[in-house]
N, C-alpha and C positions, 0 to 999 in steps of 0.2 A: 506495499500500498505505497502511495504516495506519502513524505513526511506530512506537508502542509496540509491533508485530507484529516490528518487522525486528529479529534477533535481533543482527543484528551490531553495533549500535547500543548502545554500553555506557554513554554518560555522555548527560544529554538537558537544555539548556539551556533556562530559560524567560523567553520574554519581556515578563513581565509584572512580573516580578521579579527577574529577570536574576542568578539564583543556578541553579547546576548539582547535578543528582541523579543517582541510577544509574537508567540505564532501567527497573531492576528495580520500584523502587521506585516509579515514575508509574505502570507496568504495573498493582503490585498495586492502589494505590489510585484509580488512572484519574485523578488529577486531579495536580497541584504539591504536595509534600510541604510547602513553604512557605510558600504563597500560597493554593493553593486550585483555581487556575483549571485551567481543561479541557485535555485533552492539542491541543486546537487553538493555545496558546501554546507547544508544544512544538518544537524545534528539537534536531537534534543535534550533539553536539559533535565537530563533524568540519572539513576542512579544504575550505574553499570556502562554507561556512555561518556563518551568523550566529553570535556576532557573531564567529569566528574567522579571516572571509575578509576584513572590518576592522580586525584586529588581529593581526598575524604575532609578539606577544610573548604571546600567549594559549597557556599549553602544551599538549600531547599530552595531560596528565593533569591534566586542573583539581583546585582544592582542594574535596570534596564539600561542597555549603553554601554555598562561595564566591560572594563577589558578583562576575558580568563583565558590566560596563555596556556595551551598544552602543556608546553616546557618551560622553562625558566623565562621572567620576564626582560622583555628586550629595550634595549633602549631609554633606561630610564622610566619605563611604564610601572605603574604599581596595579594589583591583582586587584580587583572589583570595583579600579574608579573607572571613571566617563575618559577617556584619551581628550586633548584640549587641540590635538592636529586634526 
């Protein structure tokens, strides 16, 4: 099933910009609202999915627009913060 058609998914993480948005926003735009990539780069923000399976400290309720890297934060970015660039 197409991720954006799954009503039970509330938040979506983009593997390209590593930010979190509401699933409804992705569905409306049919792309990441922050970097414009296709839904193929989207992952549900759920336990057992990227990046939460690798980071137990990532909260169930993420900051919308927040940066949640799969690996170490890059370029002075702060986990959970909304990038200013």
